[in-house]
N, C-alpha and C positions, 0 to 999 in steps of 0.2 A: 615546469608545471603545465604548459600548454600541452606536452606530449601526454601527460596524464589524463587530461581533459580529453584529448581526442581518443584514447584508449578506453576511457569510461563510456564515451559515446559508442564507440565501436561495440563495446560489451552489451549495452542496453539494446542497440540496434539488432545484433545478433541474437540476443535472447528473444527479442520480440518476434524476430522472423522465424526462428526455430519454433517458437510457441504457437504462432498462427499458421505455419505450414506443417505441423507435426502430423496431422492426418495423412498428408501427401508424401510425406518423406519416407524412404525405404529403411524405417527403423523396426526392430524386432517388437514384439507385443510387450507392452508393459507389464501385463498379467501372466504372461506365459512361463510356467515353472519349468526348471529342468534340475531335477535332483540328482543327476550326474555332473552338474556342473555349477556346484554351490560354492558360494564365497570366493570366485577366482578373481585373481588380480587382473588389472587392464592387459589385454592380449589383442592378437590380430582379429579374433570373432567377436570379442566384445570390448569396443574400445575403452570402455571405463569400468570393465569387469563385470561381475554379477554380485547379486545380493545373496543373503542366506537361504533364499529358495531357488537361486539359480536364475532370477529373473535380470534382464539386461539393464544395467545401471544407466547407460546412456539414455535409453527411452524413458526410464523412470525419471530422470532428472528433467528431461524435456517436457514430459507430460505434467511433471510436478510444478514445472514453471507455470504452466496454464493457470494453476490455482493460485500461486503467489502473485502473478502479474494481475490476475482478475481481481483479487482482493485489493492489491495495491493501487489500482486505478479507479475501480467502481466504488469502493468504500469512502475515499476521499471525496469523490464526486457528489455523494450523498451528504456529507458534511459540508461541502461548499455550496450546494445549492439550498439546503435547510439552514443550516448555521450561517453561511455567509448571507444569504438572503435576510435573515433575521438581523444580523449585525449591520447590514447596509440600511435598513429602514430603522432601527434603533439609533444608529449614530447620525442619521441625516434629520429625522423629525425630533429626537429627544423626547421628554416628556414622559408621559405614562408608559408610552411604547418601549422607551428605553429602560425603565424601572423594571416592568414585566419582564423584559427579555433577560435582563441581569438577574432577576429572582430565578427564572427557569434555567439560566446556565450554571449559577451557584449551586443550584439543587442537583443538577446533573453531574457537576464536577465534585459534589459532596461525597457522592457513592464511589466507592473504590473501582477503578475501570476493569482491574483484572477479575474481581469477584464478580462484576456484573456480566462480563463476558463469558466466565465459566458457568454462572447460573442461566443465563440466556441461551447459550449453545446447548447445554445440558438438557435445558426445559424443551427447546425447539426441536433438538436432534441435530447431530452432526450432518451438515451438507453445505456446499459451497455458497448457496443463496442464503442461508441463514447466517454462515460466518461474515459475509458481505454485508448484510443488514445490520448485525450487531457492532462491527466494526465502524460502519457508517454512522451509526447512532452515537457512538462514543467520540466520533470526530466532530460532531456537531457543535458542542460548546467551545471547542478550541478555534473553529473557524470563525464562530460568532464574536469571540473576543478579539480575534485579529482584525478581522473586516472592520467591526466598530471602532477599534483604535485608529486604523487607517483613515476611515471616514471622518472621524473627529479632527484629524490633521488637515483635512482638506476643505470641509465645509465653511471654514472661517476665512479662507484665502480670499484676496481680492475679486479675483474673476469669478468665484462662486457668489460672492456677495453682489456684484455687478449683475449677474444673470439673474439673480432674485429681483433686483430693483428695477431692471427692466421687464419684469413679469413673464419671464421664461417659466414654463411649468415645471414641476417637480421631475416628472419622468424625463424631460429632456435634460435637465441639469444632471441627474444621476447618470444618464447614458453617455452624455457628451463631455463632462467635466470630472465626475467623481469616479466612476467605474475605470475608464482608462488611466487615471493616475494612481489608483491602489492597485492594478493589476500586477505590475512587477512584485511587490511586497507579496501578494496573496499567491503569486506563481511560485516565489520562492517557498513560502510555508507549505504550498501544495507538495512540493518534492520532498520536504521534512516528513510531512505525514505519510507520503508513499512509503518511505524508507521503514517508518515506525510500524505501518501496517504489514510488511514483509516479516518484519520480527515478531508482531503479534500472532500472524497466521502460522508462522513456523511454531511458537510456542503452543497454540492451540493443537497443531498437528503433533507436536511432541507428545502431547497429553491425550492423544486420541480422539480430540473434540474439533478436528477440521473436516475434511471430506472423508466418506466412509471407504473402507477398501472395497474392491482392489485399486482405486483411483489413487495414485501416489500424491504425496505432497512432501515438500523438503522436510519439514518439521517431522513428519511420520517417517521419513526415511532415516533420518539421523536417530530416532528412537528405536528403529528396527535393528539398527547397527551396532547397538550398545553391548550386547552379548558376543560380538565379534571383533571388539576393539583390540584384542592382543593378536589374533590370528589374521584378520581382514580388516583392517582400520579404515580402507577406502570406503566402505559402506556408508560410514557416517561422515567421513572427512569430504567426501565428494559434495553431498549436498550442503554441508556446512560452508565448503569455500564458495558454491553457488550463491549463497545467502550473503556472505562477506563480500563478494565482488560485485553484487546487486547493491548492496548498501553503499559500499565505497564509491561505486559509479553515480548513484544518485546524490550523494553528498558532494562529490567533485563537480557535477552539473549544477547543482545548487550554488556552489561558491562560484563557479564561471557566471552564472546568471547574475549574481549580485554584485559583480566587478564591471 
C-alpha cells in the first residue's frame, strides 16, 4: 500500500507540474486542427494520438487538467472559507447562531445539487469562473456540517473549558485550541470534496456546460470521443483515465492522511 501512496503522490505532483508549466512546455497547440491527421492512435508525432479534428491529445489533456484542478482546488476553498467559518462559529457559540446556520444549511441541502448546478451554469453561462462559483456554493453546507460537528467534539473538552474559565478570549481559544484540533478531519474531508469536484466538473463538461470551446476539459473531451468509440476509443479513454487516476490518487492520499 505504501507504494500505491507514493505513486498517487507522484501522479498528483506530475499533474500539477504539467498544469502550471503548460504555457512553457513544447506542446502542440490544443486548438490547432489537422484534418489530414484525424483520430490517430498514439504515435511518435502525437504521443497520445489525435482527436476527431486532428488536435493533439497530449496538449488537450494537459490543458484540460488546468480546468479540473482549478475547480478541484478553488471550489472547496470557497466552501471551506464560507461554510467552514459558519460551522466554526455555530459549533462554538451555539444558540441562535447555530439554529440559523442549521436552517440555512438544511435549505441548501434540500435543493438537488445537480439541478442547481445545471440551472446556475446555464443561466450564468459556461465559463471556468462560473463553474468554480457554482461548485463552491454547493460545497458550503457540507463543510459547515463537518466543521460544526468537529467543533462540538472539541469545545467541551477540559482544556477548552479551562481556557474559558481563565478568561481567555474567544478568538484565542478558536485559533489555539479549536482550529488546530479540527484541522486533520477537515483536511481529510477537503480531499474528498476535491475528488467530488473533479467528477462534477467532468459531468458538466460532458454536458457542454463547463468551459466554452476551444478550451478543453476532460469531460468535454470524453463527450467529443463518443462517436469514435469503435474506431478511435483512445479519444474518450485517455481523458477518462486521467479522471480515474486523479480520483484514485486523491483517495489514496486521503487514506494515508487518516492513518
